[in-house]
Each structure stands twice: as structure tokens, then as C-alpha cells.
C-alpha positions, 0 to 999 in steps of 0.5 A: 196852354203854354205849349208854344203855339204862338212862338212856333206858329210864327216861326213855322209861318216864316218857314212856309212863307205864309201869314201867321194869325193868332186867333186869341189876338184877333178876338182881342182886337175885335172885342177891343178888350183883352181875354181876361176882361172878356172872361170877366164880363161874358164868362167862358161861354161868351169867350168860346162863342167869340172864338168859334166865330173867329175860327170859322172865319180864319179856318176858311182862309187859305195860306195862313198858319193859325194858332188857336187857344188851347180850349178851341178843341172843346167845341165840335164845330171848331174841331170840324172846321180845323180838321176839315180845312187844314192840317192840324199840328198838336204841340204836346207839352207836359203839365209841368212844362205848361206850368213853368211856361205860364207861371207869371202870365196873368193873361190866362184867366183859367189859371188865376187860381190858388192851384193852377197845376190842378187846373192844368191837369184837369184841362189836359184830361179833357183836351188831350183826347180831343187834340189827338182826334183832330191832329194830323201831326203830333209834336212833342215840345218838351224842353225843346228849342222852337226852331227844332220843333219847326224843323220836325213839323216841316219834316212831317209836312214833307213826309205827308206830302203837304209841302215840298 
């Protein structure tokens, strides 16, 4: 959360000349409601069900850069679909950086709490090992310009002979 998935994903898709898709935006479009509303009405389980369905569909498509929500890795089927159908890039950011980037964002239901830092610490403990499990490439985004991050991703994609 707040690592720059959407910003960097858009830039990377432009560099690769591929379509960019943000799974959270697709969920909102198909539901006709924003994510906080889905969380309020259906709870996190309902949202995660929608997310798994969307990731299953989108990860089966070719020629796109897909940005998923930070919690997508919680479901084994998502990890399997992402890992088995594409190249996974983990954009790593510290909790302090995440807190700074998400401080005023009301569209993050899990952070609408008196202590968002504690929530981010807990999420990092749960998710970090899962991110490492599925990642083909790990890139540190800490205090970095998005274009520099994209350059590093492209370097790794070339080194792994995924792109020329």
C-alpha cells in the first residue's frame, strides 16, 4: 500500500508499450461503487472474493501490466495466478514511506483507524513474506523517483531476458 504500484505500473506499461490495468479500478467499475463502500457493505472477505475473480481474469490476459491491491497476495489462488501467468515485480517501501504516501488518502479502508502505522506494520509482517514468495523481481521504491524505479525494472527484465 502506497508503494507506487499504479504510478509505476502506468510508466512501465508505457515503456513496454503494453496496456495498463489496475485491478482495484476494475473492481470499482464492475461493482459500480468505490472500495470503501464495498468494504462497508461486503466486508473484507467480499472485497477479496471480487479481487480474486478479477485477478483470475486479468492474469490470464496477455500483453498488459497489472497493478494489484497490496492484499492480493493473501489468497493462495491469487499468488498462484500471478506467479504462474506473468512476471511479478514487488515494489518494496518502508512502513514510514507507506504512511507518508497514504496519510491523506480516504480510499484505503484498512487505514481508517486511529493508528494507521500499527496497521501498516501488521500488514507488512503478514504480506512481506508472501510478496517475496511470488516476486520475480524486487525493487526498492524508498524515496525514489518513479522513472528511476521503472529504469531499474527494465534493467531486471532485460537481465532475466523477459524483454529485449
